[in-house]
C-alpha positions as CSV (number, residue, x, y, z in Angstrom):
1,X,191.1,72.3,77.9
2,X,192.0,70.9,81.1
3,X,195.4,72.0,81.3
4,X,194.2,75.9,80.6
5,X,191.8,75.4,83.5
6,X,194.6,74.0,85.6
7,X,197.1,77.3,84.4
8,X,194.2,79.8,85.1
9,X,193.6,78.7,88.5
10,X,197.5,78.3,89.3
11,X,197.6,81.8,88.3
12,X,194.9,83.2,90.4
13,X,196.4,81.4,93.6
14,X,199.9,82.1,93.1
15,X,200.6,84.6,90.6
16,X,202.6,86.5,93.1
17,X,205.4,84.0,92.1
18,X,206.1,85.2,88.9
19,X,207.7,88.0,87.6
20,X,206.6,90.1,85.0
21,X,207.8,88.7,81.8
22,X,207.5,84.9,83.3
23,X,203.8,85.8,83.6
24,X,203.8,87.8,80.0
25,X,204.6,84.3,78.7
26,X,202.5,81.7,80.3
27,X,199.6,84.2,79.7
28,X,200.8,84.4,76.2
29,X,200.9,80.2,76.0
30,X,197.2,80.5,77.4
31,X,195.7,82.6,75.0
32,X,197.6,80.7,72.1
33,X,196.4,77.0,73.1
34,X,192.7,79.1,73.6
35,X,192.8,80.1,70.0
36,X,193.8,76.9,68.6
37,X,190.8,75.1,71.1
38,X,188.9,77.3,69.2
39,X,190.0,76.8,65.7
40,X,189.7,73.0,66.6
41,X,192.9,72.1,64.8
42,X,194.3,68.8,66.7
43,X,198.1,69.6,65.4
44,X,197.9,73.1,66.5
45,X,196.4,72.1,70.1
46,X,199.1,69.5,70.6
47,X,201.8,71.8,69.8
48,X,200.3,74.5,72.4
49,X,199.7,72.4,75.3
50,X,203.4,71.7,74.8
51,X,204.2,75.3,74.8
52,X,202.4,75.5,78.1
53,X,204.1,72.6,80.1
54,X,207.4,74.4,79.4
55,X,206.0,77.7,79.9
56,X,205.0,76.6,83.2
57,X,207.7,74.2,84.3
58,X,209.3,76.8,86.6
59,X,206.0,77.6,88.1
60,X,205.2,74.5,89.0
61,X,208.0,73.7,90.9
62,X,207.9,77.3,92.4
63,X,204.2,76.6,93.7
64,X,205.6,72.6,94.8
65,X,208.3,74.4,96.8
66,X,205.9,77.4,98.2
67,X,203.5,74.4,99.4
68,X,206.0,72.1,101.1
69,X,207.7,75.5,103.1
70,X,203.8,76.2,104.1
71,X,203.6,72.7,105.1
72,X,206.7,72.4,107.1
73,X,206.6,76.3,108.7
74,X,206.5,75.7,112.7
75,X,207.9,72.0,112.7
76,X,210.9,70.8,113.8
77,X,213.3,68.1,111.4
78,X,212.5,65.2,114.1
79,X,208.9,65.7,114.0
80,X,208.7,64.7,110.1
81,X,209.4,61.2,109.1
């Protein structure tokens, strides 16, 4: 699924933003979604997608914070806006 691919790409570039438990939780949710997709069980895919969304919410926020910090690095507040 596209969510699975996006999550894998995010992990490839920003895995360092996660602790071991968080990474394990996301990887388990990814594995569950993959298994449901292989079984082609629509209800299970919806549930696994929701679980992966929940597992990655904090990761997404950290990625956004990191991107904003990089974008603002070296700039004065008066230069923004």
